mmCIF file of the protein (N, C-alpha, C, O) and its ligand, coordinates in Angstrom:
data_MODEL
# 
_entry.id   MODEL 
# 
loop_
_entity.id 
_entity.type 
_entity.pdbx_number_of_molecules 
1 polymer     1 
2 non-polymer 1 
# 
_entity_poly.entity_id                      1 
_entity_poly.type                           'polypeptide(L)' 
_entity_poly.nstd_linkage                   no 
_entity_poly.nstd_monomer                   no 
_entity_poly.pdbx_seq_one_letter_code       MAQISKNARTASATQRFYCTCGGEVKMKSVFSDGKIRNMAECEKCKRKERRPRDFK 
_entity_poly.pdbx_seq_one_letter_code_can   MAQISKNARTASATQRFYCTCGGEVKMKSVFSDGKIRNMAECEKCKRKERRPRDFK 
_entity_poly.pdbx_strand_id                 A 
# 
loop_
_entity_poly_seq.entity_id 
_entity_poly_seq.num 
_entity_poly_seq.mon_id 
_entity_poly_seq.hetero 
1 1  MET n 
1 2  ALA n 
1 3  GLN n 
1 4  ILE n 
1 5  SER n 
1 6  LYS n 
1 7  ASN n 
1 8  ALA n 
1 9  ARG n 
1 10 THR n 
1 11 ALA n 
1 12 SER n 
1 13 ALA n 
1 14 THR n 
1 15 GLN n 
1 16 ARG n 
1 17 PHE n 
1 18 TYR n 
1 19 CYS n 
1 20 THR n 
1 21 CYS n 
1 22 GLY n 
1 23 GLY n 
1 24 GLU n 
1 25 VAL n 
1 26 LYS n 
1 27 MET n 
1 28 LYS n 
1 29 SER n 
1 30 VAL n 
1 31 PHE n 
1 32 SER n 
1 33 ASP n 
1 34 GLY n 
1 35 LYS n 
1 36 ILE n 
1 37 ARG n 
1 38 ASN n 
1 39 MET n 
1 40 ALA n 
1 41 GLU n 
1 42 CYS n 
1 43 GLU n 
1 44 LYS n 
1 45 CYS n 
1 46 LYS n 
1 47 ARG n 
1 48 LYS n 
1 49 GLU n 
1 50 ARG n 
1 51 ARG n 
1 52 PRO n 
1 53 ARG n 
1 54 ASP n 
1 55 PHE n 
1 56 LYS n 
# 
loop_
_struct_asym.id 
_struct_asym.entity_id 
A 1 
B 2 
# 
loop_
_chem_comp.id 
_chem_comp.type 
_chem_comp.mon_nstd_flag 
ALA 'L-peptide linking' y 
ARG 'L-peptide linking' y 
ASN 'L-peptide linking' y 
ASP 'L-peptide linking' y 
CYS 'L-peptide linking' y 
GLN 'L-peptide linking' y 
GLU 'L-peptide linking' y 
GLY 'peptide linking'   y 
ILE 'L-peptide linking' y 
LYS 'L-peptide linking' y 
MET 'L-peptide linking' y 
PHE 'L-peptide linking' y 
PRO 'L-peptide linking' y 
SER 'L-peptide linking' y 
THR 'L-peptide linking' y 
TYR 'L-peptide linking' y 
VAL 'L-peptide linking' y 
ZN  non-polymer         . 
# 
_pdbx_entity_nonpoly.entity_id   2 
_pdbx_entity_nonpoly.name        ? 
_pdbx_entity_nonpoly.comp_id     ZN 
# 
_pdbx_nonpoly_scheme.asym_id         B 
_pdbx_nonpoly_scheme.entity_id       2 
_pdbx_nonpoly_scheme.mon_id          ZN 
_pdbx_nonpoly_scheme.ndb_seq_num     1 
_pdbx_nonpoly_scheme.pdb_seq_num     101 
_pdbx_nonpoly_scheme.auth_seq_num    101 
_pdbx_nonpoly_scheme.pdb_mon_id      ZN 
_pdbx_nonpoly_scheme.auth_mon_id     ZN 
_pdbx_nonpoly_scheme.pdb_strand_id   A 
_pdbx_nonpoly_scheme.pdb_ins_code    . 
# 
loop_
_atom_site.group_PDB 
_atom_site.id 
_atom_site.type_symbol 
_atom_site.label_atom_id 
_atom_site.label_alt_id 
_atom_site.label_comp_id 
_atom_site.label_asym_id 
_atom_site.label_entity_id 
_atom_site.label_seq_id 
_atom_site.pdbx_PDB_ins_code 
_atom_site.Cartn_x 
_atom_site.Cartn_y 
_atom_site.Cartn_z 
_atom_site.occupancy 
_atom_site.B_iso_or_equiv 
_atom_site.pdbx_formal_charge 
_atom_site.auth_seq_id 
_atom_site.auth_comp_id 
_atom_site.auth_asym_id 
_atom_site.auth_atom_id 
_atom_site.pdbx_PDB_model_num 
ATOM   1   N  N  . MET A 1 1  ? -10.143 31.955 161.888 1.00 0.00 ? 1   MET A N  1 
ATOM   2   C  CA . MET A 1 1  ? -8.875  31.261 162.174 1.00 0.00 ? 1   MET A CA 1 
ATOM   3   C  C  . MET A 1 1  ? -8.614  30.150 161.168 1.00 0.00 ? 1   MET A C  1 
ATOM   4   O  O  . MET A 1 1  ? -7.465  29.891 160.811 1.00 0.00 ? 1   MET A O  1 
ATOM   5   N  N  . ALA A 1 2  ? -9.661  29.500 160.714 1.00 0.00 ? 2   ALA A N  1 
ATOM   6   C  CA . ALA A 1 2  ? -9.500  28.420 159.737 1.00 0.00 ? 2   ALA A CA 1 
ATOM   7   C  C  . ALA A 1 2  ? -8.946  28.958 158.417 1.00 0.00 ? 2   ALA A C  1 
ATOM   8   O  O  . ALA A 1 2  ? -8.156  28.289 157.750 1.00 0.00 ? 2   ALA A O  1 
ATOM   9   N  N  . GLN A 1 3  ? -9.357  30.150 158.052 1.00 0.00 ? 3   GLN A N  1 
ATOM   10  C  CA . GLN A 1 3  ? -8.870  30.768 156.819 1.00 0.00 ? 3   GLN A CA 1 
ATOM   11  C  C  . GLN A 1 3  ? -7.362  31.033 156.889 1.00 0.00 ? 3   GLN A C  1 
ATOM   12  O  O  . GLN A 1 3  ? -6.637  30.825 155.916 1.00 0.00 ? 3   GLN A O  1 
ATOM   13  N  N  . ILE A 1 4  ? -6.913  31.490 158.037 1.00 0.00 ? 4   ILE A N  1 
ATOM   14  C  CA . ILE A 1 4  ? -5.497  31.841 158.195 1.00 0.00 ? 4   ILE A CA 1 
ATOM   15  C  C  . ILE A 1 4  ? -4.602  30.598 158.093 1.00 0.00 ? 4   ILE A C  1 
ATOM   16  O  O  . ILE A 1 4  ? -3.580  30.625 157.407 1.00 0.00 ? 4   ILE A O  1 
ATOM   17  N  N  . SER A 1 5  ? -4.983  29.518 158.770 1.00 0.00 ? 5   SER A N  1 
ATOM   18  C  CA . SER A 1 5  ? -4.161  28.310 158.759 1.00 0.00 ? 5   SER A CA 1 
ATOM   19  C  C  . SER A 1 5  ? -4.137  27.675 157.362 1.00 0.00 ? 5   SER A C  1 
ATOM   20  O  O  . SER A 1 5  ? -3.141  27.064 156.974 1.00 0.00 ? 5   SER A O  1 
ATOM   21  N  N  . LYS A 1 6  ? -5.206  27.818 156.627 1.00 0.00 ? 6   LYS A N  1 
ATOM   22  C  CA . LYS A 1 6  ? -5.258  27.275 155.273 1.00 0.00 ? 6   LYS A CA 1 
ATOM   23  C  C  . LYS A 1 6  ? -4.263  27.994 154.357 1.00 0.00 ? 6   LYS A C  1 
ATOM   24  O  O  . LYS A 1 6  ? -3.566  27.362 153.562 1.00 0.00 ? 6   LYS A O  1 
ATOM   25  N  N  . ASN A 1 7  ? -4.209  29.313 154.479 1.00 0.00 ? 7   ASN A N  1 
ATOM   26  C  CA . ASN A 1 7  ? -3.293  30.106 153.671 1.00 0.00 ? 7   ASN A CA 1 
ATOM   27  C  C  . ASN A 1 7  ? -1.834  29.806 154.010 1.00 0.00 ? 7   ASN A C  1 
ATOM   28  O  O  . ASN A 1 7  ? -0.993  29.736 153.114 1.00 0.00 ? 7   ASN A O  1 
ATOM   29  N  N  . ALA A 1 8  ? -1.534  29.630 155.274 1.00 0.00 ? 8   ALA A N  1 
ATOM   30  C  CA . ALA A 1 8  ? -0.162  29.363 155.713 1.00 0.00 ? 8   ALA A CA 1 
ATOM   31  C  C  . ALA A 1 8  ? 0.325   28.029 155.174 1.00 0.00 ? 8   ALA A C  1 
ATOM   32  O  O  . ALA A 1 8  ? 1.500   27.887 154.836 1.00 0.00 ? 8   ALA A O  1 
ATOM   33  N  N  . ARG A 1 9  ? -0.551  27.069 155.093 1.00 0.00 ? 9   ARG A N  1 
ATOM   34  C  CA . ARG A 1 9  ? -0.155  25.740 154.636 1.00 0.00 ? 9   ARG A CA 1 
ATOM   35  C  C  . ARG A 1 9  ? 0.203   25.765 153.147 1.00 0.00 ? 9   ARG A C  1 
ATOM   36  O  O  . ARG A 1 9  ? 1.208   25.178 152.748 1.00 0.00 ? 9   ARG A O  1 
ATOM   37  N  N  . THR A 1 10 ? -0.588  26.422 152.341 1.00 0.00 ? 10  THR A N  1 
ATOM   38  C  CA . THR A 1 10 ? -0.330  26.458 150.904 1.00 0.00 ? 10  THR A CA 1 
ATOM   39  C  C  . THR A 1 10 ? 0.935   27.249 150.591 1.00 0.00 ? 10  THR A C  1 
ATOM   40  O  O  . THR A 1 10 ? 1.655   26.923 149.646 1.00 0.00 ? 10  THR A O  1 
ATOM   41  N  N  . ALA A 1 11 ? 1.207   28.283 151.376 1.00 0.00 ? 11  ALA A N  1 
ATOM   42  C  CA . ALA A 1 11 ? 2.370   29.132 151.125 1.00 0.00 ? 11  ALA A CA 1 
ATOM   43  C  C  . ALA A 1 11 ? 3.668   28.370 151.355 1.00 0.00 ? 11  ALA A C  1 
ATOM   44  O  O  . ALA A 1 11 ? 4.648   28.610 150.649 1.00 0.00 ? 11  ALA A O  1 
ATOM   45  N  N  . SER A 1 12 ? 3.702   27.470 152.310 1.00 0.00 ? 12  SER A N  1 
ATOM   46  C  CA . SER A 1 12 ? 4.941   26.773 152.652 1.00 0.00 ? 12  SER A CA 1 
ATOM   47  C  C  . SER A 1 12 ? 5.161   25.529 151.800 1.00 0.00 ? 12  SER A C  1 
ATOM   48  O  O  . SER A 1 12 ? 6.286   25.033 151.721 1.00 0.00 ? 12  SER A O  1 
ATOM   49  N  N  . ALA A 1 13 ? 4.124   25.020 151.170 1.00 0.00 ? 13  ALA A N  1 
ATOM   50  C  CA . ALA A 1 13 ? 4.239   23.730 150.496 1.00 0.00 ? 13  ALA A CA 1 
ATOM   51  C  C  . ALA A 1 13 ? 4.494   23.848 148.996 1.00 0.00 ? 13  ALA A C  1 
ATOM   52  O  O  . ALA A 1 13 ? 4.942   22.891 148.365 1.00 0.00 ? 13  ALA A O  1 
ATOM   53  N  N  . THR A 1 14 ? 4.212   25.010 148.425 1.00 0.00 ? 14  THR A N  1 
ATOM   54  C  CA . THR A 1 14 ? 4.245   25.099 146.973 1.00 0.00 ? 14  THR A CA 1 
ATOM   55  C  C  . THR A 1 14 ? 5.535   25.708 146.427 1.00 0.00 ? 14  THR A C  1 
ATOM   56  O  O  . THR A 1 14 ? 5.760   25.677 145.217 1.00 0.00 ? 14  THR A O  1 
ATOM   57  N  N  . GLN A 1 15 ? 6.389   26.260 147.293 1.00 0.00 ? 15  GLN A N  1 
ATOM   58  C  CA . GLN A 1 15 ? 7.607   26.894 146.809 1.00 0.00 ? 15  GLN A CA 1 
ATOM   59  C  C  . GLN A 1 15 ? 8.640   25.857 146.388 1.00 0.00 ? 15  GLN A C  1 
ATOM   60  O  O  . GLN A 1 15 ? 8.874   24.872 147.088 1.00 0.00 ? 15  GLN A O  1 
ATOM   61  N  N  . ARG A 1 16 ? 9.253   26.097 145.230 1.00 0.00 ? 16  ARG A N  1 
ATOM   62  C  CA . ARG A 1 16 ? 10.297  25.191 144.771 1.00 0.00 ? 16  ARG A CA 1 
ATOM   63  C  C  . ARG A 1 16 ? 11.303  25.998 143.961 1.00 0.00 ? 16  ARG A C  1 
ATOM   64  O  O  . ARG A 1 16 ? 10.939  26.698 143.017 1.00 0.00 ? 16  ARG A O  1 
ATOM   65  N  N  . PHE A 1 17 ? 12.574  25.893 144.342 1.00 0.00 ? 17  PHE A N  1 
ATOM   66  C  CA . PHE A 1 17 ? 13.622  26.678 143.696 1.00 0.00 ? 17  PHE A CA 1 
ATOM   67  C  C  . PHE A 1 17 ? 14.751  25.769 143.260 1.00 0.00 ? 17  PHE A C  1 
ATOM   68  O  O  . PHE A 1 17 ? 14.953  24.689 143.814 1.00 0.00 ? 17  PHE A O  1 
ATOM   69  N  N  . TYR A 1 18 ? 15.491  26.228 142.247 1.00 0.00 ? 18  TYR A N  1 
ATOM   70  C  CA . TYR A 1 18 ? 16.611  25.427 141.749 1.00 0.00 ? 18  TYR A CA 1 
ATOM   71  C  C  . TYR A 1 18 ? 17.887  26.248 141.694 1.00 0.00 ? 18  TYR A C  1 
ATOM   72  O  O  . TYR A 1 18 ? 17.863  27.426 141.337 1.00 0.00 ? 18  TYR A O  1 
ATOM   73  N  N  . CYS A 1 19 ? 18.988  25.627 142.045 1.00 0.00 ? 19  CYS A N  1 
ATOM   74  C  CA . CYS A 1 19 ? 20.303  26.250 142.017 1.00 0.00 ? 19  CYS A CA 1 
ATOM   75  C  C  . CYS A 1 19 ? 20.809  26.346 140.575 1.00 0.00 ? 19  CYS A C  1 
ATOM   76  O  O  . CYS A 1 19 ? 20.281  25.694 139.674 1.00 0.00 ? 19  CYS A O  1 
ATOM   77  N  N  . THR A 1 20 ? 21.838  27.167 140.373 1.00 0.00 ? 20  THR A N  1 
ATOM   78  C  CA . THR A 1 20 ? 22.426  27.298 139.037 1.00 0.00 ? 20  THR A CA 1 
ATOM   79  C  C  . THR A 1 20 ? 23.100  25.997 138.594 1.00 0.00 ? 20  THR A C  1 
ATOM   80  O  O  . THR A 1 20 ? 23.307  25.799 137.396 1.00 0.00 ? 20  THR A O  1 
ATOM   81  N  N  . CYS A 1 21 ? 23.443  25.115 139.517 1.00 0.00 ? 21  CYS A N  1 
ATOM   82  C  CA . CYS A 1 21 ? 24.075  23.838 139.175 1.00 0.00 ? 21  CYS A CA 1 
ATOM   83  C  C  . CYS A 1 21 ? 23.033  22.811 138.750 1.00 0.00 ? 21  CYS A C  1 
ATOM   84  O  O  . CYS A 1 21 ? 23.391  21.733 138.276 1.00 0.00 ? 21  CYS A O  1 
ATOM   85  N  N  . GLY A 1 22 ? 21.759  23.124 138.911 1.00 0.00 ? 22  GLY A N  1 
ATOM   86  C  CA . GLY A 1 22 ? 20.704  22.211 138.514 1.00 0.00 ? 22  GLY A CA 1 
ATOM   87  C  C  . GLY A 1 22 ? 20.097  21.440 139.675 1.00 0.00 ? 22  GLY A C  1 
ATOM   88  O  O  . GLY A 1 22 ? 19.081  20.763 139.516 1.00 0.00 ? 22  GLY A O  1 
ATOM   89  N  N  . GLY A 1 23 ? 20.716  21.543 140.835 1.00 0.00 ? 23  GLY A N  1 
ATOM   90  C  CA . GLY A 1 23 ? 20.199  20.855 142.012 1.00 0.00 ? 23  GLY A CA 1 
ATOM   91  C  C  . GLY A 1 23 ? 18.996  21.576 142.586 1.00 0.00 ? 23  GLY A C  1 
ATOM   92  O  O  . GLY A 1 23 ? 18.801  22.769 142.354 1.00 0.00 ? 23  GLY A O  1 
ATOM   93  N  N  . GLU A 1 24 ? 18.203  20.848 143.329 1.00 0.00 ? 24  GLU A N  1 
ATOM   94  C  CA . GLU A 1 24 ? 17.022  21.450 143.934 1.00 0.00 ? 24  GLU A CA 1 
ATOM   95  C  C  . GLU A 1 24 ? 17.383  22.094 145.264 1.00 0.00 ? 24  GLU A C  1 
ATOM   96  O  O  . GLU A 1 24 ? 18.141  21.536 146.057 1.00 0.00 ? 24  GLU A O  1 
ATOM   97  N  N  . VAL A 1 25 ? 16.829  23.276 145.492 1.00 0.00 ? 25  VAL A N  1 
ATOM   98  C  CA . VAL A 1 25 ? 17.093  24.003 146.732 1.00 0.00 ? 25  VAL A CA 1 
ATOM   99  C  C  . VAL A 1 25 ? 16.077  23.600 147.789 1.00 0.00 ? 25  VAL A C  1 
ATOM   100 O  O  . VAL A 1 25 ? 14.868  23.655 147.562 1.00 0.00 ? 25  VAL A O  1 
ATOM   101 N  N  . LYS A 1 26 ? 16.576  23.199 148.928 1.00 0.00 ? 26  LYS A N  1 
ATOM   102 C  CA . LYS A 1 26 ? 15.719  22.785 150.028 1.00 0.00 ? 26  LYS A CA 1 
ATOM   103 C  C  . LYS A 1 26 ? 15.809  23.803 151.154 1.00 0.00 ? 26  LYS A C  1 
ATOM   104 O  O  . LYS A 1 26 ? 16.877  24.347 151.435 1.00 0.00 ? 26  LYS A O  1 
ATOM   105 N  N  . MET A 1 27 ? 14.689  24.048 151.784 1.00 0.00 ? 27  MET A N  1 
ATOM   106 C  CA . MET A 1 27 ? 14.694  24.931 152.937 1.00 0.00 ? 27  MET A CA 1 
ATOM   107 C  C  . MET A 1 27 ? 15.044  24.136 154.189 1.00 0.00 ? 27  MET A C  1 
ATOM   108 O  O  . MET A 1 27 ? 14.555  23.028 154.411 1.00 0.00 ? 27  MET A O  1 
ATOM   109 N  N  . LYS A 1 28 ? 15.914  24.750 155.004 1.00 0.00 ? 28  LYS A N  1 
ATOM   110 C  CA . LYS A 1 28 ? 16.296  24.094 156.242 1.00 0.00 ? 28  LYS A CA 1 
ATOM   111 C  C  . LYS A 1 28 ? 16.141  25.063 157.398 1.00 0.00 ? 28  LYS A C  1 
ATOM   112 O  O  . LYS A 1 28 ? 16.383  26.260 157.247 1.00 0.00 ? 28  LYS A O  1 
ATOM   113 N  N  . SER A 1 29 ? 15.744  24.558 158.537 1.00 0.00 ? 29  SER A N  1 
ATOM   114 C  CA . SER A 1 29 ? 15.648  25.373 159.739 1.00 0.00 ? 29  SER A CA 1 
ATOM   115 C  C  . SER A 1 29 ? 16.929  25.213 160.535 1.00 0.00 ? 29  SER A C  1 
ATOM   116 O  O  . SER A 1 29 ? 17.277  24.113 160.965 1.00 0.00 ? 29  SER A O  1 
ATOM   117 N  N  . VAL A 1 30 ? 17.629  26.328 160.727 1.00 0.00 ? 30  VAL A N  1 
ATOM   118 C  CA . VAL A 1 30 ? 18.893  26.298 161.448 1.00 0.00 ? 30  VAL A CA 1 
ATOM   119 C  C  . VAL A 1 30 ? 18.743  27.060 162.752 1.00 0.00 ? 30  VAL A C  1 
ATOM   120 O  O  . VAL A 1 30 ? 18.231  28.179 162.777 1.00 0.00 ? 30  VAL A O  1 
ATOM   121 N  N  . PHE A 1 31 ? 19.195  26.446 163.833 1.00 0.00 ? 31  PHE A N  1 
ATOM   122 C  CA . PHE A 1 31 ? 19.101  27.077 165.141 1.00 0.00 ? 31  PHE A CA 1 
ATOM   123 C  C  . PHE A 1 31 ? 20.398  27.803 165.450 1.00 0.00 ? 31  PHE A C  1 
ATOM   124 O  O  . PHE A 1 31 ? 21.436  27.172 165.652 1.00 0.00 ? 31  PHE A O  1 
ATOM   125 N  N  . SER A 1 32 ? 20.342  29.150 165.490 1.00 0.00 ? 32  SER A N  1 
ATOM   126 C  CA . SER A 1 32 ? 21.545  29.913 165.792 1.00 0.00 ? 32  SER A CA 1 
ATOM   127 C  C  . SER A 1 32 ? 21.190  31.167 166.573 1.00 0.00 ? 32  SER A C  1 
ATOM   128 O  O  . SER A 1 32 ? 20.146  31.775 166.336 1.00 0.00 ? 32  SER A O  1 
ATOM   129 N  N  . ASP A 1 33 ? 22.054  31.556 167.502 1.00 0.00 ? 33  ASP A N  1 
ATOM   130 C  CA . ASP A 1 33 ? 21.850  32.738 168.335 1.00 0.00 ? 33  ASP A CA 1 
ATOM   131 C  C  . ASP A 1 33 ? 20.506  32.705 169.056 1.00 0.00 ? 33  ASP A C  1 
ATOM   132 O  O  . ASP A 1 33 ? 19.888  33.748 169.271 1.00 0.00 ? 33  ASP A O  1 
ATOM   133 N  N  . GLY A 1 34 ? 20.060  31.520 169.425 1.00 0.00 ? 34  GLY A N  1 
ATOM   134 C  CA . GLY A 1 34 ? 18.816  31.398 170.172 1.00 0.00 ? 34  GLY A CA 1 
ATOM   135 C  C  . GLY A 1 34 ? 17.572  31.579 169.333 1.00 0.00 ? 34  GLY A C  1 
ATOM   136 O  O  . GLY A 1 34 ? 16.464  31.669 169.861 1.00 0.00 ? 34  GLY A O  1 
ATOM   137 N  N  . LYS A 1 35 ? 17.758  31.631 168.004 1.00 0.00 ? 35  LYS A N  1 
ATOM   138 C  CA . LYS A 1 35 ? 16.606  31.800 167.118 1.00 0.00 ? 35  LYS A CA 1 
ATOM   139 C  C  . LYS A 1 35 ? 16.620  30.741 166.026 1.00 0.00 ? 35  LYS A C  1 
ATOM   140 O  O  . LYS A 1 35 ? 17.677  30.251 165.628 1.00 0.00 ? 35  LYS A O  1 
ATOM   141 N  N  . ILE A 1 36 ? 15.445  30.402 165.558 1.00 0.00 ? 36  ILE A N  1 
ATOM   142 C  CA . ILE A 1 36 ? 15.347  29.473 164.425 1.00 0.00 ? 36  ILE A CA 1 
ATOM   143 C  C  . ILE A 1 36 ? 15.299  30.276 163.133 1.00 0.00 ? 36  ILE A C  1 
ATOM   144 O  O  . ILE A 1 36 ? 14.403  31.094 162.925 1.00 0.00 ? 36  ILE A O  1 
ATOM   145 N  N  . ARG A 1 37 ? 16.277  30.026 162.271 1.00 0.00 ? 37  ARG A N  1 
ATOM   146 C  CA . ARG A 1 37 ? 16.335  30.726 160.989 1.00 0.00 ? 37  ARG A CA 1 
ATOM   147 C  C  . ARG A 1 37 ? 16.122  29.743 159.854 1.00 0.00 ? 37  ARG A C  1 
ATOM   148 O  O  . ARG A 1 37 ? 16.516  28.580 159.939 1.00 0.00 ? 37  ARG A O  1 
ATOM   149 N  N  . ASN A 1 38 ? 15.500  30.219 158.802 1.00 0.00 ? 38  ASN A N  1 
ATOM   150 C  CA . ASN A 1 38 ? 15.334  29.394 157.609 1.00 0.00 ? 38  ASN A CA 1 
ATOM   151 C  C  . ASN A 1 38 ? 16.493  29.646 156.655 1.00 0.00 ? 38  ASN A C  1 
ATOM   152 O  O  . ASN A 1 38 ? 16.744  30.782 156.251 1.00 0.00 ? 38  ASN A O  1 
ATOM   153 N  N  . MET A 1 39 ? 17.191  28.582 156.301 1.00 0.00 ? 39  MET A N  1 
ATOM   154 C  CA . MET A 1 39 ? 18.286  28.673 155.340 1.00 0.00 ? 39  MET A CA 1 
ATOM   155 C  C  . MET A 1 39 ? 17.917  27.870 154.104 1.00 0.00 ? 39  MET A C  1 
ATOM   156 O  O  . MET A 1 39 ? 17.249  26.839 154.188 1.00 0.00 ? 39  MET A O  1 
ATOM   157 N  N  . ALA A 1 40 ? 18.361  28.357 152.965 1.00 0.00 ? 40  ALA A N  1 
ATOM   158 C  CA . ALA A 1 40 ? 18.148  27.618 151.727 1.00 0.00 ? 40  ALA A CA 1 
ATOM   159 C  C  . ALA A 1 40 ? 19.451  26.932 151.353 1.00 0.00 ? 40  ALA A C  1 
ATOM   160 O  O  . ALA A 1 40 ? 20.503  27.571 151.318 1.00 0.00 ? 40  ALA A O  1 
ATOM   161 N  N  . GLU A 1 41 ? 19.390  25.641 151.073 1.00 0.00 ? 41  GLU A N  1 
ATOM   162 C  CA . GLU A 1 41 ? 20.605  24.900 150.724 1.00 0.00 ? 41  GLU A CA 1 
ATOM   163 C  C  . GLU A 1 41 ? 20.367  24.041 149.490 1.00 0.00 ? 41  GLU A C  1 
ATOM   164 O  O  . GLU A 1 41 ? 19.359  23.344 149.382 1.00 0.00 ? 41  GLU A O  1 
ATOM   165 N  N  . CYS A 1 42 ? 21.323  24.107 148.554 1.00 0.00 ? 42  CYS A N  1 
ATOM   166 C  CA . CYS A 1 42 ? 21.257  23.241 147.382 1.00 0.00 ? 42  CYS A CA 1 
ATOM   167 C  C  . CYS A 1 42 ? 21.665  21.831 147.795 1.00 0.00 ? 42  CYS A C  1 
ATOM   168 O  O  . CYS A 1 42 ? 22.713  21.643 148.413 1.00 0.00 ? 42  CYS A O  1 
ATOM   169 N  N  . GLU A 1 43 ? 20.851  20.851 147.459 1.00 0.00 ? 43  GLU A N  1 
ATOM   170 C  CA . GLU A 1 43 ? 21.160  19.485 147.886 1.00 0.00 ? 43  GLU A CA 1 
ATOM   171 C  C  . GLU A 1 43 ? 22.235  18.842 147.022 1.00 0.00 ? 43  GLU A C  1 
ATOM   172 O  O  . GLU A 1 43 ? 22.719  17.756 147.342 1.00 0.00 ? 43  GLU A O  1 
ATOM   173 N  N  . LYS A 1 44 ? 22.615  19.506 145.923 1.00 0.00 ? 44  LYS A N  1 
ATOM   174 C  CA . LYS A 1 44 ? 23.614  18.940 145.022 1.00 0.00 ? 44  LYS A CA 1 
ATOM   175 C  C  . LYS A 1 44 ? 25.013  19.475 145.320 1.00 0.00 ? 44  LYS A C  1 
ATOM   176 O  O  . LYS A 1 44 ? 25.945  18.695 145.517 1.00 0.00 ? 44  LYS A O  1 
ATOM   177 N  N  . CYS A 1 45 ? 25.168  20.818 145.355 1.00 0.00 ? 45  CYS A N  1 
ATOM   178 C  CA . CYS A 1 45 ? 26.502  21.396 145.568 1.00 0.00 ? 45  CYS A CA 1 
ATOM   179 C  C  . CYS A 1 45 ? 26.663  21.947 146.981 1.00 0.00 ? 45  CYS A C  1 
ATOM   180 O  O  . CYS A 1 45 ? 27.724  22.466 147.330 1.00 0.00 ? 45  CYS A O  1 
ATOM   181 N  N  . LYS A 1 46 ? 25.619  21.836 147.792 1.00 0.00 ? 46  LYS A N  1 
ATOM   182 C  CA . LYS A 1 46 ? 25.650  22.242 149.207 1.00 0.00 ? 46  LYS A CA 1 
ATOM   183 C  C  . LYS A 1 46 ? 25.865  23.745 149.393 1.00 0.00 ? 46  LYS A C  1 
ATOM   184 O  O  . LYS A 1 46 ? 26.268  24.197 150.465 1.00 0.00 ? 46  LYS A O  1 
ATOM   185 N  N  . ARG A 1 47 ? 25.591  24.507 148.340 1.00 0.00 ? 47  ARG A N  1 
ATOM   186 C  CA . ARG A 1 47 ? 25.671  25.959 148.464 1.00 0.00 ? 47  ARG A CA 1 
ATOM   187 C  C  . ARG A 1 47 ? 24.540  26.465 149.355 1.00 0.00 ? 47  ARG A C  1 
ATOM   188 O  O  . ARG A 1 47 ? 23.398  26.018 149.247 1.00 0.00 ? 47  ARG A O  1 
ATOM   189 N  N  . LYS A 1 48 ? 24.877  27.399 150.233 1.00 0.00 ? 48  LYS A N  1 
ATOM   190 C  CA . LYS A 1 48 ? 23.879  27.926 151.165 1.00 0.00 ? 48  LYS A CA 1 
ATOM   191 C  C  . LYS A 1 48 ? 23.628  29.402 150.898 1.00 0.00 ? 48  LYS A C  1 
ATOM   192 O  O  . LYS A 1 48 ? 24.558  30.175 150.667 1.00 0.00 ? 48  LYS A O  1 
ATOM   193 N  N  . GLU A 1 49 ? 22.381  29.770 150.933 1.00 0.00 ? 49  GLU A N  1 
ATOM   194 C  CA . GLU A 1 49 ? 22.001  31.177 150.818 1.00 0.00 ? 49  GLU A CA 1 
ATOM   195 C  C  . GLU A 1 49 ? 20.930  31.480 151.856 1.00 0.00 ? 49  GLU A C  1 
ATOM   196 O  O  . GLU A 1 49 ? 20.268  30.578 152.369 1.00 0.00 ? 49  GLU A O  1 
ATOM   197 N  N  . ARG A 1 50 ? 20.773  32.740 152.149 1.00 0.00 ? 50  ARG A N  1 
ATOM   198 C  CA . ARG A 1 50 ? 19.780  33.107 153.151 1.00 0.00 ? 50  ARG A CA 1 
ATOM   199 C  C  . ARG A 1 50 ? 18.365  32.951 152.615 1.00 0.00 ? 50  ARG A C  1 
ATOM   200 O  O  . ARG A 1 50 ? 17.436  32.622 153.354 1.00 0.00 ? 50  ARG A O  1 
ATOM   201 N  N  . ARG A 1 51 ? 18.216  33.195 151.301 1.00 0.00 ? 51  ARG A N  1 
ATOM   202 C  CA . ARG A 1 51 ? 16.894  33.067 150.684 1.00 0.00 ? 51  ARG A CA 1 
ATOM   203 C  C  . ARG A 1 51 ? 16.988  32.217 149.418 1.00 0.00 ? 51  ARG A C  1 
ATOM   204 O  O  . ARG A 1 51 ? 17.990  32.280 148.707 1.00 0.00 ? 51  ARG A O  1 
ATOM   205 N  N  . PRO A 1 52 ? 15.961  31.430 149.132 1.00 0.00 ? 52  PRO A N  1 
ATOM   206 C  CA . PRO A 1 52 ? 15.967  30.602 147.910 1.00 0.00 ? 52  PRO A CA 1 
ATOM   207 C  C  . PRO A 1 52 ? 16.130  31.417 146.647 1.00 0.00 ? 52  PRO A C  1 
ATOM   208 O  O  . PRO A 1 52 ? 16.702  30.931 145.672 1.00 0.00 ? 52  PRO A O  1 
ATOM   209 N  N  . ARG A 1 53 ? 15.641  32.649 146.640 1.00 0.00 ? 53  ARG A N  1 
ATOM   210 C  CA . ARG A 1 53 ? 15.712  33.493 145.447 1.00 0.00 ? 53  ARG A CA 1 
ATOM   211 C  C  . ARG A 1 53 ? 17.154  33.906 145.125 1.00 0.00 ? 53  ARG A C  1 
ATOM   212 O  O  . ARG A 1 53 ? 17.432  34.316 143.999 1.00 0.00 ? 53  ARG A O  1 
ATOM   213 N  N  . ASP A 1 54 ? 18.058  33.807 146.076 1.00 0.00 ? 54  ASP A N  1 
ATOM   214 C  CA . ASP A 1 54 ? 19.448  34.219 145.870 1.00 0.00 ? 54  ASP A CA 1 
ATOM   215 C  C  . ASP A 1 54 ? 20.227  33.236 145.006 1.00 0.00 ? 54  ASP A C  1 
ATOM   216 O  O  . ASP A 1 54 ? 21.374  33.511 144.656 1.00 0.00 ? 54  ASP A O  1 
ATOM   217 N  N  . PHE A 1 55 ? 19.646  32.117 144.658 1.00 0.00 ? 55  PHE A N  1 
ATOM   218 C  CA . PHE A 1 55 ? 20.360  31.102 143.877 1.00 0.00 ? 55  PHE A CA 1 
ATOM   219 C  C  . PHE A 1 55 ? 20.406  31.408 142.386 1.00 0.00 ? 55  PHE A C  1 
ATOM   220 O  O  . PHE A 1 55 ? 21.018  30.654 141.629 1.00 0.00 ? 55  PHE A O  1 
ATOM   221 N  N  . LYS A 1 56 ? 19.786  32.475 141.951 1.00 0.00 ? 56  LYS A N  1 
ATOM   222 C  CA . LYS A 1 56 ? 19.796  32.802 140.527 1.00 0.00 ? 56  LYS A CA 1 
ATOM   223 C  C  . LYS A 1 56 ? 21.142  33.374 140.111 1.00 0.00 ? 56  LYS A C  1 
ATOM   224 O  O  . LYS A 1 56 ? 21.335  33.708 138.942 1.00 0.00 ? 56  LYS A O  1 
HETATM 225 ZN ZN . ZN  B 2 .  ? 23.855  23.868 143.529 1.00 0.00 2 101 ZN  A ZN 1 
# 
C-alpha cells in the first residue's frame, strides 16, 4: 500500500502545462452532475479545456 500512495503523489505533483498565450495551465476540480471532474484552466486567458494536453 505504501508503494501505491507514493506513486500517486508524484503523478499529481509533477505535471505542468502551458497555454498557447503563455499562461500556466492549472488543474481545477469542478463539481457537476453529482461528480467531481478535473478541468484544466489557463490562469491568464481563462481558457478552459477538459485536459491540459488540449492547450497545444
Ligand atoms: Zn491562455
